[in-house]
C-alpha positions in Angstrom: 0.3 -19.0 -7.1 3.9 -19.9 -6.5 3.7 -23.1 -4.4 7.5 -22.9 -3.7 7.6 -19.5 -2.0 5.6 -18.6 1.0 5.7 -16.6 4.2 4.6 -18.1 7.5 3.0 -16.1 10.2 2.7 -17.6 13.7 0.3 -16.2 16.2 -1.0 -17.4 19.5 -4.1 -17.2 21.6 -4.4 -18.4 25.2 -4.5 -22.1 24.3 -3.8 -22.3 20.6 -0.8 -21.6 18.3 -1.8 -20.7 14.8 0.4 -21.0 11.7 -0.8 -19.2 8.6 1.0 -19.8 5.3 0.8 -17.1 2.7 1.6 -18.1 -0.9 3.0 -15.6 -3.3 0.8 -14.6 -6.2 2.7 -14.3 -9.5 0.6 -13.4 -12.6 1.7 -13.7 -16.2 0.2 -10.7 -18.0 0.1 -10.8 -21.8 -1.5 -7.9 -23.7 -2.2 -7.8 -27.4 -3.5 -4.8 -29.4 -4.7 -5.4 -33.0 -3.2 -8.9 -32.9 0.2 -7.5 -31.9 2.0 -8.4 -28.7 2.7 -5.2 -26.8 3.3 -6.4 -23.2 4.4 -9.6 -21.7 5.6 -9.8 -18.1 5.3 -11.8 -14.9 3.9 -9.5 -12.2 5.6 -10.4 -9.0 7.6 -8.7 -6.2 10.7 -8.3 -8.4 8.7 -6.7 -11.2 7.1 -4.3 -8.7 10.4 -3.4 -7.0 11.9 -2.6 -10.4 9.1 -0.3 -11.4 8.4 1.3 -8.0 12.0 2.2 -7.2 13.7 2.1 -3.9 11.2 4.2 -2.0 9.3 1.1 -1.1 10.8 -2.0 0.6 8.7 -4.8 -0.8 11.0 -7.7 0.2 8.8 -8.7 3.2 5.5 -8.3 1.3 3.8 -11.0 -0.8 1.6 -10.4 -3.8 -1.9 -11.5 -2.7 -4.1 -10.2 -5.5 -4.0 -8.7 -9.0 -7.0 -7.8 -11.1 -8.3 -5.5 -13.9 -9.7 -2.2 -12.8 -12.5 -2.3 -15.4 -13.8 1.2 -14.8 -10.4 2.9 -15.1 -9.5 0.8 -18.1 -12.7 1.9 -19.9 -12.3 5.5 -18.9 -8.6 5.8 -19.9 -8.5 3.4 -22.9 -5.4 1.9 -21.2 -5.2 -1.4 -19.3 -5.3 -0.6 -15.6 -4.4 -3.4 -13.2 -4.5 -3.3 -9.4 -1.8 -5.2 -7.6 -2.2 -5.7 -3.8 0.6 -6.8 -1.5 0.3 -8.0 2.0 2.9 -8.0 4.8 2.0 -10.9 7.1 4.3 -9.8 10.0 2.2 -6.7 10.7 -1.0 -7.1 8.6 0.0 -4.1 6.4 -1.4 -4.0 2.9 -0.4 -1.7 0.0 -1.8 -1.5 -3.5 -0.5 -0.2 -6.8 -2.1 0.8 -10.1 -0.2 -0.8 -13.0 -1.1 1.2 -16.2 -0.2 -0.3 -19.6 -0.7 2.1 -22.5 -1.4 1.3 -26.2 2.3 1.0 -26.8 2.9 -1.5 -24.0 4.6 1.1 -21.8 4.0 0.4 -18.1 3.7 3.0 -15.4 2.9 2.5 -11.8 1.6 4.5 -8.9 0.8 3.7 -5.3 -2.9 3.8 -4.3 -3.4 6.0 -1.2 -6.5 4.9 0.5 -8.2 7.5 2.8 -9.4 6.2 6.1 -12.8 7.3 7.2 
């Protein structure tokens, strides 16, 4: 968690004013295969913007979670991470699969959740 960067969301009820501070999650990801370093990056908004391209405006989002998708990792024999981002101003969330292959090549795709 980056303690120097945050986004503040202010909301009000009838009698109370709320201030929520959202800290940016930045994760150092280091991947070895057969004792050889194949991937070393800090996963943050800048990393995501560089890999997603200009189709997504991530400047107002904060990283709020990153974790290993164990099932996809086992099924594909690649490291599959899920990065979730949150936009406090409108409570919008988006998630991406970050896929790291056996050579350390990283690809990403947006997770489209179906609403039921």
